[in-house]
C-alpha positions in Angstrom: 2.8 -5.1 20.0 5.2 -2.1 21.1 4.8 1.6 20.2 6.1 3.6 18.0 9.9 4.5 18.3 9.9 7.7 16.0 10.5 10.8 16.9 9.0 14.0 14.7 11.0 17.5 14.6 7.5 19.1 14.2 9.7 22.1 14.5 11.6 21.8 11.3 8.9 19.7 9.5 7.1 23.3 9.8 9.9 24.7 8.4 10.1 22.5 5.5 6.6 22.8 4.3 7.0 26.7 4.8 10.0 26.2 2.4 7.4 24.6 -0.1 4.6 27.1 0.3 5.4 29.1 -2.5 4.1 27.9 -6.2 7.4 29.1 -8.0 9.4 26.8 -5.5 7.4 23.5 -6.9 7.7 24.8 -10.5 11.6 25.0 -9.9 10.8 20.6 -8.2 9.1 20.0 -11.3 11.4 21.5 -14.1 14.3 19.6 -11.9 12.5 16.5 -12.4 12.1 16.7 -16.2 15.5 17.9 -16.5 17.3 16.0 -13.9 20.8 18.3 -13.5 20.4 21.5 -15.2 22.4 25.0 -14.9 20.8 28.2 -13.5 19.8 29.8 -16.7 18.1 26.4 -18.0 16.6 26.3 -15.0 15.0 29.5 -14.8 13.5 29.5 -17.9 12.1 25.8 -17.4 10.5 26.9 -14.2 9.2 29.6 -16.0 10.2 32.5 -14.0 11.3 35.9 -15.8 13.2 38.0 -13.0 16.7 36.7 -12.5 16.9 38.2 -8.9 13.4 36.8 -7.9 14.7 33.3 -9.4 18.0 33.0 -7.9 16.2 34.1 -4.4 13.2 30.8 -4.1 16.0 28.5 -5.8 18.3 29.7 -2.9 15.2 28.3 -0.3 15.4 25.1 -1.8 19.2 24.3 -1.9 20.7 22.1 0.6 17.6 20.4 1.6 16.0 20.4 -2.1 18.1 21.1 -4.2 21.8 20.3 -4.7 24.5 22.6 -6.1 27.0 20.8 -8.0 29.9 22.0 -10.1 27.3 21.1 -13.1 24.8 22.7 -11.9 21.6 22.0 -9.4 19.8 18.7 -9.2 17.3 17.1 -6.9 18.3 15.7 -3.4 16.6 12.3 -2.5 14.0 14.3 -0.3 13.5 16.9 -3.2 12.6 13.6 -5.4 9.9 12.4 -2.9 8.3 15.8 -3.0 8.1 15.1 -6.2 6.6 12.1 -6.0 3.8 13.3 -4.0 2.8 15.9 -6.4 2.9 13.7 -9.4 0.3 11.4 -7.7 -1.8 14.3 -8.3 -3.6 13.6 -4.8 -3.6 17.2 -4.5 -5.3 17.9 -8.3 -9.1 16.9 -9.4 -10.3 13.9 -8.2 -10.5 11.4 -10.9 -13.9 9.5 -11.6 -15.4 7.0 -9.2 -15.7 3.7 -9.4 -18.7 1.0 -8.5 -18.4 -1.9 -9.3 -19.4 -5.7 -8.1 -17.4 -8.3 -8.0 -17.7 -11.7 -7.4 -17.1 -12.2 -3.6 -19.8 -12.4 -0.7 -20.2 -9.8 2.5 -18.5 -12.2 5.2 -21.5 -10.7 7.3 -24.6 -10.9 5.3 -23.5 -13.1 1.9 -24.7 -10.4 -0.5 -22.2 -10.1 -2.8 -19.5 -7.0 -2.3 -18.4 -4.4 -4.4 -15.1 -1.9 -4.9 -15.4 1.6 -4.4 -12.9 4.3 -5.4 -13.6 7.5 -4.3 -10.9 10.4 -3.5 -7.8 7.9 -3.6 -10.1 5.7 -0.9 -10.3 2.5 -2.3 -13.2 0.2 -0.4 -14.1 -3.5 -0.6 -17.4 -3.1 0.8 -20.9 -4.7 1.1 -23.4 -2.1 -0.5 -26.2 -4.1 1.3 -25.2 -3.9 4.8 -22.1 -1.6 4.6 -19.7 -3.7 5.8 -16.3 -3.1 4.9 -13.9 -5.2 4.9 -11.2 -3.9 3.4 -9.6 -0.5 3.4 -6.6 1.3 1.1 -5.0 4.3 -0.3 -4.5 4.1 -4.7 -3.1 7.2 -5.8 -5.6 9.2 -7.8 -2.9 9.9 -11.2 -2.6 6.0 -10.7 -6.7 6.2 -11.8 -6.5 9.2 -14.1 -5.1 7.2 -16.6 -6.5 3.8 -16.3 -10.1 2.5 -16.8 -12.1 1.1 -14.4 -11.1 -2.2 -14.2 -7.2 -1.7 -14.6 -7.9 0.4 -12.0 -8.9 -2.1 -9.6 -6.2 -4.6 -11.2 -3.6 -2.4 -10.7 -4.9 -1.8 -7.1 -4.9 -5.2 -6.2 -1.4 -6.1 -7.4 -0.6 -2.9 -5.2 -2.2 -4.8 -2.1 -0.1 -7.8 -3.1 3.1 -6.2 -3.4 2.3 -4.2 0.4 1.1 -7.5 2.1 4.6 -9.3 0.9 6.6 -6.8 2.5 4.8 -6.6 5.6 4.9 -10.7 5.8 8.8 -10.4 5.8 8.3 -7.5 8.6 9.2 -4.5 6.2 6.8 -1.5 6.8 5.3 -0.6 2.9 4.7 2.9 5.0 8.3 3.8 5.8 10.4 0.6 5.7 10.3 0.1 9.1 10.0 -3.1 10.8 6.9 -4.5 10.9 5.4 -7.0 14.0 2.1 -9.0 12.6 0.0 -11.1 15.5 -3.4 -12.9 15.1 -6.3 -11.8 16.8 -9.8 -13.6 16.9 -12.7 -12.0 17.0 -11.0 -8.6 16.1 -13.5 -5.2 15.9 -13.8 -6.5 12.0 -16.3 -8.1 9.5 -14.1 -11.0 9.4 -13.4 -13.5 12.8 -9.8 -13.7 12.7 -7.7 -11.2 11.5 -3.8 -10.4 11.3 -2.7 -7.7 12.4 0.6 -5.7 12.0 1.8 -2.0 13.1 5.2 -0.8 12.2 7.9 -0.5 15.5 9.5 2.9 13.8 6.6 4.7 12.2 3.3 3.0 14.4 1.4 2.6 10.6 -1.5 0.2 11.9 -2.1 -2.5 9.1 -4.8 -5.3 9.3 -5.7 -7.8 6.4 -7.4 -11.5 6.6 -4.5 -14.5 7.6 -5.2 -15.6 3.8 -4.0 -12.4 2.6 -0.8 -12.5 4.1 -0.5 -16.1 2.8 0.1 -14.7 -0.7 3.4 -14.0 0.2 4.0 -17.6 1.2 5.8 -19.8 -1.1 4.3 -23.0 -0.2 0.6 -21.4 -1.3 1.8 -19.7 -4.3 3.4 -22.8 -5.7 0.1 -25.1 -4.9 -2.5 -22.5 -6.4 0.4 -22.2 -9.1 0.1 -26.0 -10.0 -3.3 -25.6 -10.5 -3.5 -22.6 -12.7 -4.1 -19.9 -10.0 -1.5 -17.2 -10.1 -2.0 -15.2 -7.3 -0.3 -11.7 -9.0 -2.8 -12.1 -11.9 -6.3 -12.9 -9.4 -7.9 -9.6 -7.4 -7.7 -11.0 -4.0 -10.8 -10.9 -3.1 -11.5 -13.5 -5.7 -9.8 -16.5 -4.2 -12.2 -18.1 -1.5 -9.6 -18.9 1.5 -9.0 -14.8 1.9 -12.5 -13.8 2.9 -14.2 -16.9 3.4 -14.6 -19.4 5.9 -11.1 -21.4 5.6 -9.7 -19.6 8.9 -10.1 -21.9 12.1 -8.3 -22.0 15.5 -6.9 -25.5 16.6 -5.2 -25.0 19.3 -5.2 -22.0 22.1 -2.3 -23.3 24.0 -0.1 -22.2 22.4 -2.0 -20.6 19.8 -2.4 -22.5 16.5 -4.4 -21.3 13.2 -5.5 -23.4 10.1 -5.9 -21.7 7.0 -7.2 -24.6 4.6 -6.9 -24.0 0.6 -8.8 -25.9 -1.9 -8.0 -26.3 -5.2 -9.8 -29.0 -7.2 -9.4 -32.1 -5.3 -6.4 -31.1 -3.1 -6.1 -29.2 -0.1 -3.2 -27.3 1.6 -3.4 -26.8 5.3 -1.7 -24.1 6.4 -1.1 -23.9 10.0 0.4 -20.3 12.3 1.4 -19.4 15.8 0.2 -16.5 16.9 2.9 -14.1 15.6 1.3 -15.3 11.9 4.6 -16.9 11.6 4.0 -20.7 9.3 5.1 -23.3 11.7 3.6 -26.4 9.7 2.0 -27.2 6.2 0.4 -30.8 4.8 -0.9 -31.0 1.7 -3.6 -33.5 1.2 -3.1 -35.6 -2.2 -6.5 -37.8 -2.6 -5.2 -41.7 -3.3 
């Protein structure tokens, strides 16, 4: 799999972070977020800066990169809006309440029930007995702050479903760059066969069960819906084929992997190649 093609201008990045190192400038960005567009005086008052000269100095540091000056006043640039997005997800504030909730999914290593843990923005699906971690991800503290534990877990599961759908279509959930995915047998992980993705542009890695990858496959979505299971309404670890023993190696040359999904008396057999591309689907209906 190719390495990252991204080149970072570290000097420009350090300069940009330096511009944001003053809390008055952060106040200006937040005030513009609320107002969308504002005149000089309205923006000064909204930012809570009494001294006009001091305000003008800080605003000048933001203009062009984070703030755009127009004939009608000031507004955020796209980069400025992205900075505010980062501020609003509350990762720089106090940590919200942690979560430790049991699930109905079994640990693939020891068979004990997995738990969902959340702390400081980190979401883990792990075993409390053998400490095996089968899933790890980030969920912004802001999303936790206004939800109950159950609502937070539901929201996170939907977020993962969205990210895997993007990765399945070759789009990096992190930077929207080009994703490449391959299947690995016996990865350094808790499951026997895994899908491993890496963004060709930012280098971000993604590892997930093949069954989770298939939640973006139309035939799988349709099959489950026919049996009353709607994947965007279920936590992904509740689906047996995601963390169970549903994956088998059916051919080594060429590499072929099969995921068997059972619903009622029917089963769906999905065959994938080494790049995690579906090459065959067979639906078996009992006679």
